C-alpha positions in Angstrom: 83.4 93.3 109.8 86.6 91.9 111.2 87.5 89.8 108.1 86.8 92.7 105.8 89.0 95.0 107.9 91.8 92.5 108.0 91.6 91.9 104.2 91.8 95.6 103.5 94.6 96.3 106.0 96.6 93.3 104.6 96.7 95.0 101.2 97.1 98.6 102.5 98.1 99.1 106.1 98.3 102.9 105.5 94.6 103.3 104.8 93.0 106.1 106.8 90.4 105.0 109.4 87.9 107.4 107.9 88.3 105.8 104.4 88.0 102.4 105.9 84.9 103.3 107.8 83.4 104.8 104.6 84.1 101.6 102.7 82.5 99.5 105.4 79.5 101.8 106.0 80.5 102.0 109.7 81.4 104.8 112.0 85.1 105.8 112.4 84.9 105.0 116.1 83.5 101.5 115.5 86.3 100.7 113.0 89.0 102.3 115.2 87.8 100.3 118.2 87.7 97.0 116.2 91.3 97.6 115.0 92.4 98.4 118.5 90.7 95.2 119.8 92.4 93.1 117.1 95.8 94.6 118.0 95.2 93.9 121.7 94.3 90.2 120.8 97.4 89.9 118.6 95.3 89.2 115.6 97.0 92.3 114.1 100.6 91.8 115.0 102.2 94.7 113.3 102.4 97.0 110.3 105.2 96.7 107.8 106.4 98.5 104.7 107.4 96.3 101.7 110.5 97.8 100.1 112.0 96.8 96.8 115.7 97.0 97.8 116.8 96.4 94.2 115.6 99.9 93.4 117.8 101.4 96.1 121.5 101.7 96.5 121.4 99.4 99.5 122.8 95.9 99.0 120.9 93.1 100.7 121.2 89.3 100.4 118.1 87.2 101.2 118.3 83.5 101.9 115.8 80.7 102.7 117.4 78.1 104.9 115.9 74.6 105.3 116.7 73.3 108.8 116.3 69.7 110.1 116.2 69.6 113.9 115.6 67.2 116.8 112.4 68.2 118.6 112.8 68.6 122.3 110.8 66.4 124.7 107.8 68.4 126.1 108.5 71.4 123.8 108.5 69.9 120.3 110.0 72.5 117.9 109.0 75.6 119.9 112.2 76.1 121.9 114.5 75.7 119.0 112.3 78.0 116.8 112.4 80.6 119.6 116.2 80.4 119.8 116.4 80.9 116.0 113.9 83.7 115.7 115.6 85.8 118.4 118.6 86.3 116.1 118.5 89.8 114.5 119.3 88.4 111.1 116.2 86.3 111.1 113.1 87.7 109.4 110.8 84.7 109.6 110.7 81.1 111.0 108.1 78.6 109.9 107.4 75.0 111.0 107.1 72.9 107.8 105.9 69.5 106.7 108.0 67.5 104.3 111.7 66.8 104.2 112.8 69.4 106.7 111.4 70.9 109.9 111.9 74.6 109.8 112.2 77.3 107.1 114.3 80.3 108.2 114.3 83.5 106.2 117.2 85.8 106.8 118.8 88.9 105.3 122.4 90.0 105.3 124.6 92.6 103.6 126.7 90.0 101.8 126.8 86.3 100.9 129.7 86.0 103.4 127.6 87.5 106.2 124.8 85.0 105.5 127.2 82.1 105.3 128.8 83.2 108.6 125.3 83.2 110.2 124.5 79.7 109.0 128.0 78.2 109.9 128.6 79.9 113.3 125.1 80.6 114.7 122.5 78.3 113.2 124.3 75.1 112.5 126.0 75.1 115.9 122.8 74.9 117.8 122.4 71.6 119.7 119.1 70.6 118.1 120.1 71.4 114.6 120.9 68.3 112.5 121.4 69.9 109.1 120.8 73.0 107.0 120.4 73.8 103.4 120.7 77.4 102.2 119.0 78.8 99.2 119.9 82.4 98.1 117.2 84.6 96.6 118.4 85.8 93.2 115.5 88.0 92.3 112.1 88.8 93.8 109.1 89.0 91.5 106.3 89.1 94.0 106.4 89.6 97.8 103.5 89.6 100.3 101.1 89.7 97.4 102.7 92.7 95.7 104.3 92.5 92.3 107.7 94.2 92.6 108.9 94.8 89.1 105.9 96.1 87.2 106.9 96.7 83.6 105.6 99.8 81.9 104.0 99.2 78.5 105.1 101.7 75.9 101.9 103.1 74.4 103.7 105.0 71.7 103.2 103.9 68.1 106.2 102.2 66.5 107.4 104.1 63.5 109.9 102.3 61.2 111.6 103.8 58.1 
């Protein structure tokens, strides 16, 4: 039951417990208890709303930053990752394989704000060897959701 609940909640965190219970053929109490238990165990870590900021008047700049770091003895990458993810601008930090160690996803109001973060906060950390910043130009799909669904015009084309 857990995997099914997680799969459904991952696609729609707003689903009503009654609807979820009906889909699973379980009681509302059993489903609610299972969700509460998964929240307590930090299997479910939070609920988020995916917003297409391009459709609003709010300007946002997203960037992916590749970071090479020197791992710390006894802690590996964990301490530097913690220092980075505690910045309010940072939305995600991932340990990576390949040519760099960490991927940092951030958002700012302007390119200048993102550049300031990289130059004055991220690159100045002791363990950071180098950074490479990539700006997101357009989002097509995010967290499994297609953001710019095109409407097909079902009208018949009439030409003179």
